[in-house]
TIVO-2410 file (N, C-alpha, C; in nm, 3 decimals):
# residues 80
REC num residu      c1      c2      c3 atome chaine
REC   1      M   5.029  -2.802   3.082     N      A
REC   1      M   5.009  -2.911   2.973    CA      A
REC   1      M   4.866  -2.924   2.925     C      A
REC   2      M   4.852  -2.935   2.805     N      A
REC   2      M   4.720  -2.956   2.746    CA      A
REC   2      M   4.665  -3.088   2.753     C      A
REC   3      P   4.539  -3.103   2.785     N      A
REC   3      P   4.476  -3.231   2.807    CA      A
REC   3      P   4.510  -3.333   2.680     C      A
REC   4      F   4.504  -3.268   2.559     N      A
REC   4      F   4.525  -3.358   2.446    CA      A
REC   4      F   4.655  -3.303   2.374     C      A
REC   5      E   4.753  -3.412   2.347     N      A
REC   5      E   4.876  -3.378   2.266    CA      A
REC   5      E   4.836  -3.382   2.128     C      A
REC   6      K   4.748  -3.475   2.078     N      A
REC   6      K   4.704  -3.506   1.953    CA      A
REC   6      K   4.558  -3.490   1.934     C      A
REC   7      C   4.518  -3.442   1.830     N      A
REC   7      C   4.374  -3.424   1.787    CA      A
REC   7      C   4.291  -3.551   1.801     C      A
REC   8      P   4.184  -3.559   1.879     N      A
REC   8      P   4.118  -3.679   1.882    CA      A
REC   8      P   4.035  -3.709   1.748     C      A
REC   9      I   4.029  -3.623   1.665     N      A
REC   9      I   3.968  -3.649   1.516    CA      A
REC   9      I   4.060  -3.693   1.422     C      A
REC  10      C   4.181  -3.625   1.400     N      A
REC  10      C   4.273  -3.662   1.294    CA      A
REC  10      C   4.399  -3.698   1.343     C      A
REC  11      G   4.445  -3.680   1.473     N      A
REC  11      G   4.570  -3.703   1.527    CA      A
REC  11      G   4.679  -3.597   1.504     C      A
REC  12      G   4.630  -3.476   1.455     N      A
REC  12      G   4.717  -3.357   1.431    CA      A
REC  12      G   4.774  -3.297   1.564     C      A
REC  13      E   4.862  -3.216   1.540     N      A
REC  13      E   4.918  -3.145   1.661    CA      A
REC  13      E   4.819  -3.042   1.720     C      A
REC  14      M   4.788  -3.032   1.831     N      A
REC  14      M   4.715  -2.945   1.912    CA      A
REC  14      M   4.794  -2.828   1.971     C      A
REC  15      V   4.747  -2.710   1.959     N      A
REC  15      V   4.800  -2.590   2.017    CA      A
REC  15      V   4.692  -2.503   2.089     C      A
REC  16      Q   4.743  -2.427   2.184     N      A
REC  16      Q   4.656  -2.341   2.255    CA      A
REC  16      Q   4.652  -2.211   2.191     C      A
REC  17      K   4.517  -2.169   2.170     N      A
REC  17      K   4.493  -2.049   2.082    CA      A
REC  17      K   4.374  -1.970   2.145     C      A
REC  18      T   4.372  -1.834   2.130     N      A
REC  18      T   4.262  -1.761   2.164    CA      A
REC  18      T   4.178  -1.744   2.025     C      A
REC  19      V   4.044  -1.789   2.032     N      A
REC  19      V   3.962  -1.790   1.919    CA      A
REC  19      V   3.821  -1.717   1.941     C      A
REC  20      K   3.759  -1.693   1.834     N      A
REC  20      K   3.624  -1.626   1.843    CA      A
REC  20      K   3.528  -1.742   1.817     C      A
REC  21      K   3.414  -1.740   1.901     N      A
REC  21      K   3.320  -1.843   1.890    CA      A
REC  21      K   3.179  -1.768   1.880     C      A
REC  22      V   3.104  -1.799   1.784     N      A
REC  22      V   2.978  -1.735   1.745    CA      A
REC  22      V   2.869  -1.830   1.826     C      A
REC  23      L   2.780  -1.772   1.884     N      A
REC  23      L   2.670  -1.848   1.959    CA      A
REC  23      L   2.543  -1.783   1.915     C      A
REC  24      H   2.436  -1.877   1.879     N      A
REC  24      H   2.320  -1.825   1.845    CA      A
REC  24      H   2.205  -1.877   1.944     C      A
REC  25      G   2.118  -1.786   1.960     N      A
REC  25      G   2.004  -1.810   2.051    CA      A
REC  25      G   1.874  -1.735   1.999     C      A
REC  26      G   1.785  -1.802   1.961     N      A
REC  26      G   1.662  -1.729   1.888    CA      A
REC  26      G   1.711  -1.651   1.774     C      A
REC  27      S   1.678  -1.523   1.769     N      A
REC  27      S   1.724  -1.432   1.662    CA      A
REC  27      S   1.841  -1.355   1.689     C      A
REC  28      D   1.897  -1.382   1.816     N      A
REC  28      D   2.015  -1.305   1.849    CA      A
REC  28      D   2.142  -1.381   1.839     C      A
REC  29      T   2.262  -1.329   1.833     N      A
REC  29      T   2.393  -1.387   1.821    CA      A
REC  29      T   2.483  -1.304   1.914     C      A
REC  30      A   2.587  -1.388   1.982     N      A
REC  30      A   2.690  -1.340   2.058    CA      A
REC  30      A   2.811  -1.386   1.999     C      A
REC  31      I   2.914  -1.307   2.004     N      A
REC  31      I   3.056  -1.344   1.964    CA      A
REC  31      I   3.143  -1.341   2.078     C      A
REC  32      L   3.206  -1.451   2.136     N      A
REC  32      L   3.293  -1.463   2.230    CA      A
REC  32      L   3.437  -1.474   2.197     C      A
REC  33      T   3.527  -1.423   2.272     N      A
REC  33      T   3.672  -1.450   2.251    CA      A
REC  33      T   3.717  -1.546   2.372     C      A
REC  34      V   3.755  -1.659   2.340     N      A
REC  34      V   3.791  -1.759   2.434    CA      A
REC  34      V   3.921  -1.839   2.398     C      A
REC  35      D   3.977  -1.900   2.494     N      A
REC  35      D   4.084  -1.997   2.472    CA      A
REC  35      D   4.036  -2.129   2.433     C      A
REC  36      A   4.111  -2.200   2.338     N      A
REC  36      A   4.063  -2.334   2.298    CA      A
REC  36      A   4.203  -2.402   2.251     C      A
REC  37      E   4.199  -2.536   2.255     N      A
REC  37      E   4.295  -2.610   2.184    CA      A
REC  37      E   4.250  -2.640   2.045     C      A
REC  38      V   4.337  -2.601   1.954     N      A
REC  38      V   4.308  -2.602   1.812    CA      A
REC  38      V   4.402  -2.701   1.732     C      A
REC  39      C   4.350  -2.779   1.646     N      A
REC  39      C   4.434  -2.886   1.574    CA      A
REC  39      C   4.484  -2.790   1.457     C      A
REC  40      L   4.616  -2.819   1.434     N      A
REC  40      L   4.690  -2.742   1.333    CA      A
REC  40      L   4.653  -2.810   1.199     C      A
REC  41      H   4.609  -2.923   1.194     N      A
REC  41      H   4.579  -3.008   1.069    CA      A
REC  41      H   4.432  -2.982   1.027     C      A
REC  42      C   4.331  -3.011   1.111     N      A
REC  42      C   4.186  -3.010   1.072    CA      A
REC  42      C   4.125  -2.893   1.122     C      A
REC  43      G   4.167  -2.823   1.227     N      A
REC  43      G   4.110  -2.713   1.289    CA      A
REC  43      G   4.012  -2.730   1.395     C      A
REC  44      E   3.988  -2.860   1.424     N      A
REC  44      E   3.899  -2.907   1.539    CA      A
REC  44      E   3.939  -2.816   1.654     C      A
REC  45      R   3.840  -2.780   1.740     N      A
REC  45      R   3.856  -2.686   1.851    CA      A
REC  45      R   3.810  -2.769   1.978     C      A
REC  46      L   3.880  -2.771   2.090     N      A
REC  46      L   3.836  -2.826   2.201    CA      A
REC  46      L   3.841  -2.732   2.314     C      A
REC  47      Y   3.724  -2.717   2.381     N      A
REC  47      Y   3.707  -2.614   2.492    CA      A
REC  47      Y   3.708  -2.679   2.622     C      A
REC  48      S   3.741  -2.598   2.733     N      A
REC  48      S   3.741  -2.651   2.870    CA      A
REC  48      S   3.585  -2.662   2.905     C      A
REC  49      M   3.561  -2.753   3.000     N      A
REC  49      M   3.421  -2.743   3.062    CA      A
REC  49      M   3.372  -2.633   3.100     C      A
REC  50      E   3.451  -2.546   3.169     N      A
REC  50      E   3.406  -2.408   3.212    CA      A
REC  50      E   3.358  -2.326   3.104     C      A
REC  51      T   3.447  -2.327   2.987     N      A
REC  51      T   3.398  -2.252   2.856    CA      A
REC  51      T   3.264  -2.302   2.807     C      A
REC  52      V   3.248  -2.437   2.789     N      A
REC  52      V   3.141  -2.500   2.754    CA      A
REC  52      V   3.014  -2.447   2.825     C      A
REC  53      R   3.039  -2.454   2.965     N      A
REC  53      R   2.922  -2.391   3.052    CA      A
REC  53      R   2.890  -2.262   3.022     C      A
REC  54      L   2.984  -2.183   2.983     N      A
REC  54      L   2.968  -2.035   2.953    CA      A
REC  54      L   2.884  -2.030   2.827     C      A
REC  55      F   2.916  -2.109   2.740     N      A
REC  55      F   2.839  -2.110   2.604    CA      A
REC  55      F   2.699  -2.145   2.630     C      A
REC  56      E   2.673  -2.250   2.710     N      A
REC  56      E   2.537  -2.292   2.740    CA      A
REC  56      E   2.458  -2.184   2.815     C      A
REC  57      E   2.527  -2.118   2.896     N      A
REC  57      E   2.456  -2.003   2.970    CA      A
REC  57      E   2.417  -1.891   2.887     C      A
REC  58      I   2.504  -1.856   2.795     N      A
REC  58      I   2.488  -1.741   2.701    CA      A
REC  58      I   2.370  -1.788   2.602     C      A
REC  59      R   2.388  -1.914   2.565     N      A
REC  59      R   2.258  -1.963   2.455    CA      A
REC  59      R   2.135  -1.945   2.532     C      A
REC  60      R   2.118  -1.996   2.664     N      A
REC  60      R   2.004  -1.987   2.732    CA      A
REC  60      R   1.956  -1.838   2.736     C      A
REC  61      K   2.049  -1.744   2.766     N      A
REC  61      K   2.019  -1.609   2.786    CA      A
REC  61      K   1.960  -1.548   2.647     C      A
REC  62      L   2.030  -1.576   2.532     N      A
REC  62      L   1.987  -1.534   2.406    CA      A
REC  62      L   1.850  -1.590   2.376     C      A
REC  63      K   1.821  -1.708   2.413     N      A
REC  63      K   1.690  -1.769   2.366    CA      A
REC  63      K   1.576  -1.709   2.437     C      A
REC  64      S   1.613  -1.659   2.564     N      A
REC  64      S   1.507  -1.607   2.643    CA      A
REC  64      S   1.493  -1.454   2.634     C      A
REC  65      G   1.587  -1.394   2.546     N      A
REC  65      G   1.582  -1.261   2.528    CA      A
REC  65      G   1.654  -1.176   2.621     C      A
REC  66      N   1.729  -1.241   2.712     N      A
REC  66      N   1.790  -1.172   2.828    CA      A
REC  66      N   1.928  -1.137   2.781     C      A
REC  67      T   1.955  -1.028   2.767     N      A
REC  67      T   2.100  -0.983   2.713    CA      A
REC  67      T   2.174  -0.908   2.815     C      A
REC  68      D   2.124  -0.917   2.943     N      A
REC  68      D   2.203  -0.870   3.061    CA      A
REC  68      D   2.353  -0.920   3.064     C      A
REC  69      G   2.448  -0.835   3.072     N      A
REC  69      G   2.583  -0.868   3.070    CA      A
REC  69      G   2.648  -0.881   2.934     C      A
REC  70      L   2.554  -0.841   2.830     N      A
REC  70      L   2.601  -0.857   2.684    CA      A
REC  70      L   2.592  -0.711   2.633     C      A
REC  71      R   2.690  -0.681   2.550     N      A
REC  71      R   2.698  -0.543   2.499    CA      A
REC  71      R   2.656  -0.553   2.351     C      A
REC  72      V   2.564  -0.454   2.294     N      A
REC  72      V   2.544  -0.444   2.149    CA      A
REC  72      V   2.658  -0.396   2.083     C      A
REC  73      V   2.709  -0.455   1.970     N      A
REC  73      V   2.818  -0.423   1.894    CA      A
REC  73      V   2.793  -0.404   1.749     C      A
REC  74      G   2.666  -0.417   1.714     N      A
REC  74      G   2.636  -0.404   1.574    CA      A
REC  74      G   2.494  -0.444   1.532     C      A
REC  75      K   2.473  -0.481   1.406     N      A
REC  75      K   2.351  -0.527   1.364    CA      A
REC  75      K   2.380  -0.638   1.253     C      A
REC  76      S   2.288  -0.742   1.253     N      A
REC  76      S   2.294  -0.839   1.139    CA      A
REC  76      S   2.179  -0.824   1.044     C      A
REC  77      Y   2.207  -0.858   0.919     N      A
REC  77      Y   2.096  -0.855   0.829    CA      A
REC  77      Y   2.099  -0.974   0.737     C      A
REC  78      E   1.969  -1.006   0.687     N      A
REC  78      E   1.950  -1.102   0.592    CA      A
REC  78      E   1.856  -1.059   0.472     C      A
REC  79      P   1.856  -1.131   0.372     N      A
REC  79      P   1.783  -1.079   0.255    CA      A
REC  79      P   1.623  -1.074   0.302     C      A
REC  80      A   1.561  -0.985   0.255     N      A
REC  80      A   1.411  -0.966   0.275    CA      A
REC  80      A   1.327  -1.085   0.202     C      A
***
């Protein structure tokens, strides 16, 4: 059973989904695939405390330039 039957933002129906989450730290970015509860109406995502702690840990690593445990998958660019 999911902790929320209805979205705390709009009251819409919540479903369990596997989603991609983009995390930024310094000039680096990590993309994670995680489980979340997602509102079918407004798209709000709710993550478990374990997942939120993982996000925090990865952001700290990225900010410090520590990419141990992370794999390079491409490059990002912005206009010069």
